[in-house]
C-alpha positions in Angstrom: 8.5 -13.7 -6.4 11.2 -15.8 -4.7 10.0 -17.2 -1.4 12.2 -17.9 1.9 13.3 -21.5 1.8 14.9 -21.5 5.1 12.7 -23.6 7.4 10.6 -25.4 4.6 13.3 -27.7 3.7 13.3 -29.2 7.1 10.0 -30.6 6.7 7.9 -29.1 9.6 4.7 -27.7 9.3 4.3 -23.8 9.8 1.3 -25.0 12.0 3.5 -27.0 14.5 4.4 -25.1 17.6 7.1 -27.0 19.0 8.7 -30.7 18.6 8.1 -33.2 21.3 10.8 -35.9 21.3 10.5 -39.2 23.5 12.8 -42.0 24.0 13.1 -44.3 21.1 12.2 -41.7 18.5 14.5 -40.0 15.9 16.9 -37.1 17.0 15.1 -33.9 16.0 16.4 -31.1 13.9 16.7 -27.7 15.7 15.5 -25.9 12.3 12.1 -24.9 14.0 12.4 -22.0 16.2 9.5 -21.9 18.5 11.4 -20.6 21.6 11.9 -16.7 21.9 15.0 -15.1 23.6 13.3 -11.7 24.6 16.0 -10.3 27.3 19.5 -11.2 27.9 18.2 -13.0 31.0 15.1 -14.2 30.1 13.5 -17.1 27.3 9.9 -17.6 26.7 8.8 -21.1 25.5 5.6 -23.0 25.7 6.4 -25.3 28.5 2.7 -26.6 28.7 2.9 -30.4 29.5 6.5 -30.6 30.7 6.4 -32.8 34.0 7.5 -31.7 37.4 11.1 -32.1 37.7 11.9 -30.9 34.1 15.2 -28.9 33.7 16.2 -27.1 30.9 19.2 -25.7 29.0 20.2 -23.1 26.5 22.7 -24.1 23.8 24.8 -21.7 21.6 27.3 -22.4 18.9 28.7 -19.6 16.9 29.2 -21.4 13.6 26.1 -23.7 13.9 25.8 -27.5 14.2 24.0 -28.1 17.2 22.1 -31.2 17.4 19.6 -33.0 19.9 20.4 -36.1 21.5 19.1 -38.3 24.1 20.6 -36.3 27.2 20.4 -32.7 25.8 21.8 -30.7 23.1 25.4 -31.2 21.6 27.8 -29.3 19.5 28.0 -26.3 21.6 28.2 -24.6 24.7 25.3 -25.3 27.2 23.8 -23.3 29.9 21.5 -24.3 32.5 18.2 -22.4 32.7 15.9 -21.7 35.6 12.1 -22.0 35.2 10.4 -19.2 36.7 6.8 -20.0 37.9 5.8 -16.5 37.9 5.9 -16.5 34.2 6.7 -13.6 31.9 7.2 -10.1 33.5 4.2 -7.8 32.7 6.2 -5.3 30.7 7.3 -8.2 28.4 3.5 -9.5 28.2 2.6 -6.0 27.2 5.4 -5.8 24.6 4.6 -9.5 23.1 0.9 -10.1 23.9 1.0 -13.3 21.7 3.4 -14.7 23.9 1.8 -13.9 27.2 0.9 -17.3 28.4 4.4 -19.0 27.4 6.5 -20.2 30.2 9.5 -18.0 31.4 13.0 -19.5 31.5 15.8 -17.5 33.4 19.3 -17.1 32.1 22.1 -17.0 34.9 23.2 -13.5 35.4 26.8 -14.1 34.7 25.9 -15.9 31.1 23.3 -13.2 30.4 26.0 -10.6 30.5 27.5 -12.7 27.6 24.5 -12.4 25.5 26.1 -10.1 22.9 28.5 -12.9 21.9 25.9 -15.6 22.5 23.4 -14.4 20.1 26.0 -14.3 17.3 25.6 -18.2 16.4 23.1 -20.8 16.6 21.0 -21.1 19.8 18.5 -23.6 21.0 16.8 -24.6 24.3 16.0 -28.1 25.5 13.8 -29.8 28.1 15.1 -32.7 30.0 12.6 -35.0 32.0 13.4 -36.0 35.7 15.3 -39.1 34.2 17.5 -36.8 32.4 16.4 -37.8 29.0 15.3 -35.1 26.3 11.8 -34.5 26.0 11.6 -31.4 24.0 13.7 -29.0 22.0 13.8 -26.2 19.4 15.7 -23.4 18.1 15.3 -19.7 19.2 14.0 -16.6 17.8 16.3 -13.8 18.7 14.7 -10.4 17.7 13.6 -9.7 21.2 17.0 -10.0 22.7 18.7 -7.9 20.0 16.3 -5.0 20.7 16.8 -5.3 24.4 20.7 -5.3 23.8 20.9 -2.8 21.1 18.0 -0.7 20.3 18.0 2.2 22.7 21.4 3.3 21.3 21.2 1.9 17.7 17.8 3.7 17.1 20.0 6.9 17.2 22.6 5.9 14.8 23.0 7.2 11.3 23.1 4.3 9.0 24.1 4.1 5.2 26.5 6.4 3.5 27.1 9.8 5.1 29.3 12.5 4.0 31.3 14.8 6.2 33.9 17.1 5.0 33.5 15.4 1.7 34.5 12.0 3.4 31.9 9.2 3.3 31.2 7.0 6.4 29.5 3.8 5.8 27.5 2.2 8.7 25.7 -1.1 8.9 23.7 -2.6 11.7 24.7 -6.3 11.9 25.0 -7.1 15.6 25.2 -10.9 15.0 27.7 -10.6 12.4 31.1 -12.0 13.5 32.8 -9.8 10.8 31.9 -7.2 8.1 34.0 -5.7 5.5 33.2 -3.8 2.3 34.0 -4.4 -1.3 34.7 -1.3 -3.4 34.5 -1.1 -7.2 35.4 1.8 -9.5 32.5 1.1 -11.8 29.4 -0.9 -11.9 31.3 -3.4 -14.1 34.6 -3.5 -12.4 35.6 -7.3 -11.9 38.1 -6.3 -9.2 37.4 -4.9 -5.7 39.3 -3.4 -2.7 38.3 -5.1 0.3 38.1 -2.9 3.6 37.2 -4.1 7.1 34.7 -2.4 9.1 34.9 -1.9 12.9 32.1 -2.8 15.3 30.7 -0.6 17.9 29.5 -3.0 20.8 27.0 -0.6 22.3 25.0 -0.2 19.0 25.8 -3.2 17.0 26.8 -1.0 14.2 29.7 -1.6 11.8 31.4 1.4 10.4 34.3 2.7 8.5 35.3 6.2 7.3 36.4 6.3 3.7 38.4 8.8 1.8 37.2 11.5 -0.5 38.3 9.1 -3.7 35.4 6.8 -2.4 32.7 9.2 -3.6 30.6 7.5 -6.2 32.4 4.3 -6.0 30.2 1.1 -5.9 30.3 -1.3 -2.9 28.9 -4.4 -1.5 29.1 -5.7 2.1 30.8 -9.1 3.0 28.9 -10.2 6.2 29.9 -13.3 8.1 26.9 -14.6 9.9 25.2 -17.7 11.1 21.9 -18.0 9.1 19.0 -20.4 9.7 18.5 -20.6 6.0 21.6 -22.9 5.9 21.9 -23.7 9.4 25.6 -22.7 9.4 27.8 -19.6 9.2 28.2 -18.1 5.8 29.8 -15.1 4.1 26.9 -13.0 2.5 27.8 -10.8 -0.2 25.0 -8.3 0.0 24.2 -4.8 -1.0 23.4 -2.0 1.6 19.7 -1.9 2.8 20.3 1.9 3.3 21.4 2.3 -0.2 20.8 5.6 -1.7 22.2 4.8 -5.3 22.7 1.5 -7.2 24.0 0.0 -10.4 21.6 -1.5 -12.9 19.6 -4.2 -11.7 20.7 -3.6 -8.2 23.7 -5.7 -8.0 25.9 -2.9 -6.2 25.3 0.0 -3.9 26.7 3.3 -4.8 28.3 5.9 -2.4 26.5 9.0 -3.1 25.8 12.3 -1.4 22.2 13.1 -2.0 23.1 17.0 -1.5 25.7 16.8 -4.3 25.0 19.1 -7.0 25.8 16.7 -9.6 22.5 14.9 -8.4 20.1 17.9 -8.8 18.4 18.8 -12.1 18.3 22.5 -13.3 15.9 24.6 -11.4 15.8 22.2 -8.5 17.0 24.8 -5.9 14.1 27.2 -6.9 11.3 24.5 -7.5 8.9 24.1 -4.6 5.7 22.2 -3.7 2.3 23.7 -4.1 0.8 25.3 -1.3 0.0 22.6 1.3 -3.8 21.8 1.8 -5.5 19.6 4.5 -6.1 16.0 3.5 -9.8 16.3 3.4 -9.4 18.8 0.5 -7.0 16.5 -1.5 -8.2 15.3 -5.0 -5.7 12.5 -5.8 -4.8 10.9 -9.1 -2.9 7.4 -9.0 -0.5 7.0 -11.5 1.8 4.0 -12.7 4.9 5.6 -14.1 5.2 3.1 -17.0 1.4 3.1 -17.7 1.6 6.9 -17.8 3.4 7.2 -21.2 4.1 3.6 -22.5 1.5 4.3 -25.2 2.2 8.0 -25.9 3.5 8.0 -29.3 3.8 11.8 -29.3 7.1 10.9 -26.9 10.4 9.7 -28.2 10.7 6.0 -27.7 13.6 6.3 -25.1 11.4 8.4 -22.9 8.2 6.4 -22.9 7.7 4.7 -19.5 10.1 6.7 -18.0 10.4 9.5 -15.3 11.3 11.8 -18.0 8.0 11.5 -19.7 6.5 13.7 -16.7 9.0 16.6 -17.7 8.6 16.5 -21.4 6.2 19.1 -22.9 5.0 16.8 -25.5 3.6 14.3 -22.9 -0.1 13.8 -23.4 -0.6 12.7 -19.9 0.9 15.7 -18.5 -1.3 17.8 -20.6 -4.4 16.0 -19.3 -3.2 16.3 -15.6 -2.9 19.9 -16.1 -6.3 20.1 -17.3 -7.5 18.0 -14.2 -5.4 20.4 -12.0 -7.3 23.2 -13.4 -10.3 21.7 -12.3 -9.3 20.6 -8.9 -7.0 17.8 -8.8 -4.4 18.3 -6.2 -2.0 15.4 -6.0 -0.5 12.6 -8.1 0.0 9.4 -6.1 2.8 7.3 -7.8 2.8 3.6 -7.6 5.9 2.2 -6.2 8.9 3.9 -7.6 11.6 2.9 -5.3 13.8 -0.1 -6.4 11.9 -3.3 -6.8 12.9 -6.7 -7.9 11.6 -8.9 -10.8 12.2 -6.4 -13.7 15.3 -6.1 -16.0 16.6 -2.2 -15.7 18.6 -2.4 -18.7 16.4 -1.9 -21.9 18.6 -4.3 -24.0 17.5 -6.9 -21.4 13.6 -6.2 -21.6 11.7 -8.5 -23.9 8.6 -7.3 -25.7 5.8 -9.5 -27.1 6.4 -10.3 -31.0 2.8 -10.7 -31.9 0.8 -8.4 -34.0 -1.8 -7.9 -31.2 -3.9 -5.3 -32.9 -4.9 -7.7 -35.5 -6.4 -10.1 -33.1 -10.0 -10.4 -32.1 -11.3 -8.3 -29.1 -12.3 -11.6 -27.3 -9.2 -13.9 -28.4 -7.1 -15.7 -25.9 -4.1 -15.0 -28.4 -2.9 -11.6 -26.9 -2.8 -12.8 -23.4 -0.9 -15.9 -24.4 1.7 -13.6 -26.3 2.0 -11.4 -23.4 2.6 -14.5 -21.1 5.5 -15.5 -23.2 7.4 -12.3 -22.2 5.8 -11.8 -18.9 9.0 -12.7 -16.8 11.4 -10.8 -18.9 9.4 -7.5 -20.1 9.9 -4.2 -18.5 6.5 -4.3 -16.6 5.8 -4.8 -12.7 3.5 -2.7 -10.3 6.6 -2.5 -8.3 5.2 -4.2 -5.0 8.2 -6.3 -4.5 10.8 -4.0 -2.7 14.4 -4.4 -3.1 16.1 -1.3 -1.8 13.5 1.0 -0.2 15.3 4.3 -0.7 16.6 4.3 -4.1 14.4 5.2 -7.2 13.7 2.2 -9.5 16.2 1.8 -12.3 13.9 0.5 -14.8 11.9 4.0 -15.1 15.3 5.7 -15.8 16.8 6.1 -19.4 20.2 5.0 -17.6 19.8 3.1 -14.5 23.4 2.7 -13.6 24.3 5.4 -10.7 22.9 8.8 -10.2 20.9 9.3 -13.3 18.1 7.4 -11.7 18.1 10.1 -9.0 18.6 13.1 -11.3 15.7 11.9 -13.5 13.5 11.0 -10.5 13.9 14.6 -9.3 13.1 15.9 -12.6 9.7 14.2 -12.5 9.0 15.3 -9.1 10.0 19.0 -10.4 7.8 18.8 -13.3 4.7 17.6 -11.4 5.3 20.4 -8.7 5.8 23.0 -11.5 2.5 21.9 -12.9 0.9 22.8 -9.5 0.7 19.2 -8.2 1.7 17.5 -4.9 3.7 14.2 -5.4 2.6 11.2 -3.0 4.5 8.0 -3.1 3.0 4.6 -2.7 5.6 3.0 -0.3 5.7 -0.8 0.6 7.4 -1.3 3.8 5.1 -4.3 4.8 7.4 -7.0 3.1 10.4 -7.5 0.9 10.8 -9.4 -2.4 12.4 -12.1 -0.7 14.1 -13.5 2.7 16.6 -16.2 3.8 19.6 -16.6 1.1 17.6 -15.7 -1.9 19.2 -13.6 -4.5 16.8 -10.7 -3.8 16.9 -10.8 -0.2 18.9 -8.1 1.7 17.8 -7.4 5.2 17.6 -11.1 6.0 21.3 -11.8 4.7 22.6 -9.2 7.3 20.8 -10.0 10.5 18.9 -13.3 9.9 15.5 -13.7 11.5 15.3 -10.2 12.7 13.9 -7.9 10.1 11.2 -10.4 8.9 8.2 -11.4 10.7 8.3 -15.1 12.2 5.4 -17.3 13.1 5.4 -19.8 16.0 7.9 -22.0 14.2 10.5 -19.4 13.0 9.2 -19.5 9.3 8.8 -16.0 7.7 5.2 -15.0 7.4 3.6 -14.1 4.1 0.5 -12.4 4.7 1.4 -9.5 2.4 2.0 -12.0 -0.4 5.6 -12.2 0.3 8.3 -12.3 2.9 6.7 -10.1 5.5 8.9 -7.5 7.5 8.5 -6.7 11.2 8.3 -3.1 12.1 7.4 -4.1 15.4 11.1 -4.7 15.9 13.1 -1.5 16.6 15.5 -1.3 13.8 12.9 -2.4 11.1 10.8 0.3 12.6 13.8 2.7 12.2 14.5 1.9 8.5 10.8 2.6 7.7 10.9 6.1 9.4 14.7 6.9 7.9 13.5 5.9 4.5 10.3 8.0 4.3 12.1 10.8 6.0 14.9 10.6 3.1 12.3 10.7 0.5 10.6 13.8 1.9 13.6 15.7 2.6 15.8 14.7 -0.4 13.1 14.2 -3.0 10.6 16.5 -1.7 7.8 14.0 -1.7 4.7 15.7 -0.1 3.1 12.6 1.1 3.0 8.7 1.4 0.5 6.1 0.9 1.2 2.8 2.7 0.6 -0.5 1.1 -1.0 -2.9 3.5 -0.5 -0.5 6.4 -2.9 -2.8 8.7 0.0 -5.2 8.9 2.2 -2.8 10.6 2.0 -1.2 13.9 0.1 2.0 14.6 3.2 3.2 16.3 5.3 3.0 13.1 2.9 5.4 11.4 2.9 7.8 14.3 6.8 7.6 14.3 6.7 8.6 10.7 4.5 11.4 11.3 6.8 12.7 14.0 9.8 12.6 12.2 8.3 14.2 9.0 6.9 17.0 11.2 10.6 18.0 12.0 11.3 19.0 8.3 10.9 22.5 7.6 10.6 24.5 4.4 13.7 26.7 5.4 16.0 24.0 6.1 14.7 21.0 4.3 12.8 22.5 1.5 9.6 20.8 2.5 6.9 21.4 5.1 6.8 17.9 6.8 4.0 19.1 9.2 1.7 19.3 6.0 2.8 15.7 4.7 -0.1 13.8 3.6 -0.2 10.4 5.3 -2.6 7.4 4.3 -2.7 3.7 3.5 -4.5 0.5 3.3 -5.9 -0.3 6.9 -7.0 -3.8 6.2 -7.1 -6.0 9.2 -5.9 -9.6 8.5 -3.1 -12.2 8.9 -1.4 -13.2 11.8 -1.4 -9.8 13.4 -5.1 -9.5 13.0 -7.3 -8.1 15.7 -4.1 -6.5 17.5 -2.7 -9.9 18.1 0.9 -8.9 18.3 0.6 -5.3 18.6 -1.8 -2.2 18.1 -2.0 -2.3 14.1 -2.3 0.5 11.7 -5.9 -0.4 10.8 -8.8 1.6 9.9 -10.6 1.5 13.4 -7.1 2.1 15.1 -6.0 5.1 13.2 -9.2 7.1 14.2 -7.9 10.2 15.6 -4.6 10.0 14.2 -5.1 12.4 11.2 -3.6 9.8 9.1 -6.1 8.3 6.5 -7.2 4.9 5.5 -8.9 3.7 2.3 -12.8 3.4 2.5 -13.9 0.2 1.0 -17.3 0.7 2.6 -18.3 3.7 0.0 -16.5 1.8 -2.8 -18.5 -1.4 -2.5 -21.8 0.7 -1.8 -21.4 2.4 -5.0 -19.8 -0.4 -7.4 -21.8 -3.3 -5.7 -20.6 -6.5 -4.2 -17.0 -6.9 -3.3 -13.9 -6.6 -5.2 -13.1 -10.3 -4.8 -16.5 -11.6 -5.6 -16.5 -15.0 -7.6 -19.1 -13.4 -9.6 -18.4 -10.0 -10.8 -22.0 -9.3 -11.8 -23.4 -8.1 -8.2 -24.9 -4.9 -8.6 -24.8 -1.8 -6.4 -26.0 1.8 -6.1 -24.1 3.0 -9.2 -24.6 -0.1 -11.2 -28.2 -0.7 -11.5 -29.2 -2.8 -8.4 -33.1 -3.3 -8.4 -33.5 -0.4 -10.7 -32.1 -1.7 -13.6 -31.3 -5.5 -12.8 -28.7 -7.3 -15.1 -30.5 -10.6 -14.7 -27.7 -12.6 -13.0 -29.1 -14.9 -10.3 -26.3 -13.7 -8.1 -28.2 -10.5 -7.2 -31.3 -12.5 -5.7 -34.9 -11.7 -5.8 -36.3 -8.2 -6.5 -37.1 -8.0 -2.8 -33.7 -8.9 -1.8 -32.0 -6.4 -4.4 -34.3 -3.5 -2.9 -33.1 -4.4 0.5 -29.5 -4.7 -0.5 -29.6 -1.3 -2.6 -30.9 0.6 0.5 -28.2 -0.6 2.5 -25.6 0.2 -0.3 -27.2 3.5 -0.1 -26.4 3.8 3.3 -23.0 3.0 2.8 -22.6 5.8 0.3 -24.4 8.1 2.5 -21.9 7.6 5.6 -19.1 7.7 2.9 -20.2 11.3 2.0 -19.8 12.2 5.4 -16.4 10.9 5.5 -17.2 7.7 6.9 -17.6 9.2 10.7 -18.2 6.6 13.3 -20.6 9.2 15.3 -22.2 10.8 12.8 -26.1 10.2 13.3 -28.8 10.1 10.8 -31.9 8.3 9.8 -30.8 5.2 7.8 -32.9 3.6 4.9 -35.0 1.4 7.4 -36.0 4.5 9.3 -33.9 4.0 12.3 -31.7 6.6 13.9 -28.1 5.4 13.9 -24.4 6.3 14.2 -22.0 5.5 11.1 -20.5 2.9 13.5 -23.9 1.4 13.9 -24.2 0.5 10.2 -23.1 -2.9 9.4 -20.4 -3.8 6.8 -19.8 -7.5 6.4 -19.8 -7.7 10.3 -17.7 -4.6 11.0 -19.0 -1.0 11.8 -19.3 1.0 8.5 -18.3 4.2 10.0 -14.9 4.3 11.7 -13.3 7.6 11.5 -13.1 10.4 13.9 -12.5 13.1 11.1 -13.3 13.1 7.5 -9.6 13.3 6.7 -9.0 9.6 7.9 -11.2 8.3 5.1 -9.8 8.2 1.6 -12.7 7.6 -0.7 -12.4 6.0 -4.1 -14.6 3.7 -6.3 -11.4 2.5 -8.3 -7.7 1.8 -7.8 -4.8 -0.1 -9.6 -5.9 -3.3 -8.3 -9.1 -5.1 -8.8 -11.3 -4.5 -11.8 -11.1 -0.9 -13.2 -14.3 0.9 -12.7 -15.4 0.6 -16.5 -14.7 -3.1 -16.4 -16.7 -3.8 -13.2 -19.5 -1.8 -14.7 -19.2 -3.8 -17.9 -19.9 -7.0 -15.8 -22.5 -5.3 -13.7 -24.8 -3.0 -15.7 -27.7 -4.4 -17.7 -26.9 -5.6 -20.8 -28.9 -3.1 -22.9 -27.3 0.1 -21.2 -25.9 2.3 -23.9 -22.3 3.5 -24.2 -23.7 7.0 -23.4 -25.4 5.6 -20.1 -22.4 3.6 -19.0 -20.3 6.7 -19.1 -22.8 8.7 -17.2 -22.8 6.1 -14.5 -19.1 5.9 -14.5 -19.1 9.7 -13.8 -21.7 9.3 -11.1 -19.9 6.6 -9.2 -16.8 9.0 -9.4 -19.1 11.7 -8.0 -19.9 9.8 -4.7 -16.0 9.9 -3.9 -15.2 13.3 -5.4 -18.1 15.4 -3.8 -17.7 13.6 -0.3 -16.2 15.4 2.8 -13.1 13.3 2.4 -10.0 13.1 0.1 -10.8 11.4 -2.9 -8.7 9.0 -5.2 -9.1 8.1 -8.6 -6.7 5.8 -10.8 -5.4 7.8 -13.6 -7.4 7.4 -16.9 -10.7 6.5 -15.0 -12.2 10.0 -16.2 -11.5 8.7 -19.7 -13.2 5.3 -19.1 -9.9 3.6 -18.8 -10.3 -0.3 -19.2 -7.8 -3.1 -18.6 -9.8 -5.4 -20.9 -11.4 -7.1 -17.7 -7.9 -7.9 -16.2 -8.9 -7.7 -12.3 -5.1 -8.3 -11.4 -2.9 -6.8 -13.8 0.2 -6.4 -11.8 2.5 -8.1 -14.3 0.1 -7.8 -17.6 2.4 -5.9 -19.7 1.9 -2.7 -21.3 -0.7 -4.2 -23.6 -3.4 -4.3 -20.8 -2.2 -1.6 -18.6 -1.2 1.5 -20.7 -3.5 4.4 -20.4 -4.8 5.6 -23.7 -4.7 9.5 -23.2 -6.0 9.8 -26.9 -9.3 8.6 -27.2 -8.9 7.8 -31.0 -6.9 4.8 -29.7 -9.7 3.4 -27.5 -9.8 2.9 -23.9 -8.0 -0.5 -23.6 -11.4 -2.4 -23.9 -11.5 -5.3 -26.3 -7.9 -6.0 -26.4 -8.5 -9.7 -25.8 -9.1 -12.0 -23.0 -7.2 -10.7 -19.7 -4.1 -13.2 -18.7 -5.2 -16.6 -17.7 -3.1 -16.5 -14.7 -5.7 -14.5 -12.6 -8.6 -14.4 -15.0 -9.3 -17.6 -16.8 -12.3 -18.5 -14.3 -14.2 -15.4 -15.8 -13.3 -15.9 -19.4 -16.8 -17.5 -20.1 -18.4 -14.1 -18.7 -15.6 -11.8 -20.3 -15.6 -13.1 -23.7 -19.1 -12.1 -25.0 -18.6 -8.7 -23.2 -15.3 -8.1 -25.0 -16.8 -9.2 -28.3 -19.7 -6.8 -28.0 -18.9 -3.6 -30.1 -21.7 -1.7 -28.2 -19.8 -1.7 -25.0 -16.7 0.0 -26.7 -17.0 3.6 -26.1 -15.8 6.5 -28.4 -14.6 10.0 -28.0 -18.1 11.4 -27.2 -18.4 9.1 -24.3 -14.8 9.5 -23.0 -15.0 13.3 -23.5 -18.5 13.5 -21.8 -17.3 11.6 -18.6 -14.0 13.6 -18.0 -16.2 16.6 -18.7 -18.5 15.8 -15.8 -15.6 14.6 -13.6 -14.0 17.9 -14.0 -17.3 19.6 -13.1 -17.3 17.6 -9.8 -13.9 18.7 -9.1 -14.5 22.3 -9.8 -17.6 22.2 -7.5 -15.6 20.5 -4.6 -12.8 22.8 -5.1 -15.0 26.2 -5.2 -17.7 25.2 -2.6 -16.4 25.2 1.1 -19.4 23.0 2.2 -17.9 20.2 0.7 -14.6 20.3 2.8 -16.2 21.2 6.2 -13.2 19.6 7.9 -14.5 18.5 11.2 -17.2 15.9 12.5 -19.1 18.6 14.4 -19.5 20.7 11.3 -20.6 17.7 9.3 -23.0 16.9 11.9 -24.4 20.3 12.1 -24.5 21.0 8.3 -24.9 17.9 6.5 -28.1 15.8 6.2 -30.2 13.3 4.3 -33.6 14.8 4.4 -35.3 12.0 2.8 -33.3 9.1 4.1 -35.6 6.5 5.7 -38.8 8.5 4.9 -41.5 7.5 2.4 -40.0 10.0 -0.1 -36.7 7.9 -0.3 -36.6 6.2 -3.7 -34.5 3.3 -4.3 -31.4 4.3 -6.1 -31.7 8.0 -5.6 -29.6 9.8 -2.6 -30.5 13.6 -1.7 -27.7 15.2 0.3 -28.2 18.8 1.9 -25.6 21.0 3.3 -26.4 24.3 5.3 -24.1 27.2 4.3 -25.4 29.8 6.7 -22.5 31.8 8.0 -20.0 29.7 6.2 -20.5 29.8 2.5 -21.8 32.3 -0.1 -24.4 30.0 -0.5 -27.2 29.5 1.9 -27.3 25.9 1.2 -26.3 23.3 -1.4 -28.3 20.2 -2.3 -27.0 17.2 -4.2 -29.3 14.8 -5.8 -27.6 11.6 -7.1 -30.0 9.9 -9.4 -28.6 6.5 -10.3 -31.9 5.0 -11.8 -32.7 4.8 -15.6 -35.5 7.3 -15.2 -35.8 10.8 -14.1 -36.7 11.3 -10.6 -38.5 13.7 -8.3 -37.0 14.5 -4.8 -39.6 16.7 -2.3 -37.6 18.5 0.3 -40.7 20.3 2.1 -38.4 22.4 4.1 -37.1 23.9 0.8 -40.5 25.0 -0.4 -40.5 28.7 -1.0 -36.8 28.9 -1.6 -35.0 29.7 -5.0 -32.7 26.7 -5.9 -30.8 26.6 -9.2 -28.0 24.6 -10.6 -24.4 25.2 -9.5 -23.0 27.5 -12.1 -20.3 24.8 -12.6 -23.1 22.8 -14.1 -25.3 25.4 -15.5 -22.5 26.8 -17.5 -20.9 23.4 -18.3 -20.9 21.2 -21.6 -23.3 18.5 -20.2 -26.7 18.9 -21.6 -28.4 16.4 -19.6 -27.8 17.9 -16.0 -29.2 21.3 -17.4 -32.6 19.6 -17.7 -32.7 19.4 -13.8 -35.1 21.7 -12.3 -36.7 22.8 -9.0 -40.4 23.8 -8.1 -40.3 26.1 -5.3 -44.0 25.6 -4.6 -43.5 22.3 -3.4 -39.9 22.0 -2.8 -39.2 19.3 -5.6 -36.0 18.6 -7.5 -36.3 16.9 -10.6 -33.2 15.2 -11.9 -32.6 13.3 -15.1 -31.6 9.6 -15.2 -27.8 8.6 -14.4 -27.2 12.2 -13.3 -25.8 14.1 -10.3 -27.2 17.6 -10.1 -25.9 20.1 -7.6 -28.5 22.8 -6.5 -27.5 26.0 -4.8 -29.4 28.7 -2.8 -28.2 31.9 -2.8 
């Protein structure tokens, strides 16, 4: 994706905090912005090292052109500043903890009253030594003062196109703009436009205009005259609306639409509703990429493949399979980003396809990936994690991307999923934008430069997310997130949201989202916002790590909020190693560590393998509880510990307050698919049937946990991406879900793209060439049958969804954990059902070893235990060999099997 080139062109390292200038040295550029204008009367700056007698000045220029010279800053208006030895006020230190140690410079009261005008241009500060010579200078970051000036009132404003009495009002927050007008176009292709000025509300910083009825469905762009650090001058940016609700193809123009207009509603929308709401801990989620879902489905017409409409087509193989999973217990479809994203041509005529006969190529050939790479930048494929407009459906998934067709077709998809009895969750990406600065794919930064994007200590846009980070810690970016999510819920009946890289954003933003959604009611809005599912990636890293700038929405911080975070602990314990390992052959509980070694040196000695396996088993156990921080049990080394006292790469393994706050999974869209990870990790002599069983066993650790569980679409069919661990732009060839087992599972479609995978080619090639690793219909059918049994057990047995930490502590135990009876590679879990379930107890034995195993639970001697009726009446002949000896309380479970026993 395009990067922000605003400050890098000036040659200053992002590690530099300020520019020191001494007599005889060249005049500095003021491009680095290491000072912070936080309130109309206060600027924060690192004044360390400035000698006694130093004086300070603020300089502003509406059109830029400021320059540092020997005695200060020229080219604009200068204002003397007063150094405040008390430092920043406590309230500002609390709001900006990363700036707490900076010096405080006071703006004279009379000039502070002019701040609304002063911030509209370039601003800088300078330090003058006792001799009056310039010793230090820098530009200013102004997000803080903009919030101080406008946020309280602007947060209440309604932005974007809004209709009253059939007349639209267009509103844009652009407090630093010198003027704003709107270009109106009759059609997406119109070459002429009417230009209408907008009027500024000085209290809110919002520019607005009330249009005529005839404006409905016209296309528009704003002209924003604004000073921008990317060019160091005032420019007039022609830009789409960040609050767009509809767009022309390729996002070139916004469209004035009313989402309540009946022309945007598909047939039956008024009567279609979401399924009955379930609490988060009962959710069984299938993650689906819209194009992957149907791009290989030859039962559909060509123009419907890879589109929203595939979900609403009765011929869709994917929907038929999802309905089978729904009947078994899947509750929710989680869609990869479906809002408007950059980098993909939306018109089919512009979308390139590989011209090679890839079916004829060898399974370990590099030719397929080379062919895909030739069209990679021009094809229709992308995961969508490069947001362009947050609140418009992506046009590439519509059969007609201009205008409201994409709205209607998106709603048709939602309706079809709801009518199938499934909820809809959207994967949303508010932590970054596709670009910043003056890039063609930049929107927010062209309207209020330096505000919506997160900046480092030099004023450079940070890229911890991969791309131009946003700054929801600033009030109006926070508002944009809340407003966008609420619009999706209210107008598209989205039942929940999965937040990408949620840990980069404030915890308060997620709480504000939850509060806004809770106001939506079924009677007024068609959706119960209080039941909205909220979860995301709570990883802690980047410039904001360890709450450096604010309390983040990280795993540990979300405990007690009811908002879930993905649980990497269970994932790594079950799969083995980490998803970013240089050597992907590190084994774990479900991949044969110690019990079926693969011979790779990375796994260490047998003693090391055993020790790591026992620890991985503890990670799985605490994952089965819902990753509870305070859950107490005997760990594999025989000590009594809480979940938080178990180590996970230097962090507490258990971190949740309730089981709903951990979203368990062993596979997601990114990193290796589970089948591909097991291809690397399992012992080479593992048969296809046993590979399939271990895939199902790994899925069981997530599915049968006390938490919500997510699985990537097609995982139960042994989905493979031909060992591609980062298929975000690898095209249909590597990503399509093969719903028909006769077409294979995606394995052996050539070496994965060199861009992300070439380092693994020496390991990948022999695996892809091995015909024994390619499953047939027998293996895919057996895996989905087992997965569906786990779903049915979870759905029909209340003991697997206890809901509270207290109930789990009282009822869930691991009776052999840490005892001499615990066997490496086998986990036994017991659930007490007295007074709660129709069963007195449920006992689950996870046998990940290549041999049948016995587990003796002495307290169960003399009781009657039998296989769960779902398994005893199911199609898996292996699990039916599981047995219980009441004389000794001993369970016997076949190799690579999860057996669920009940006591009536």
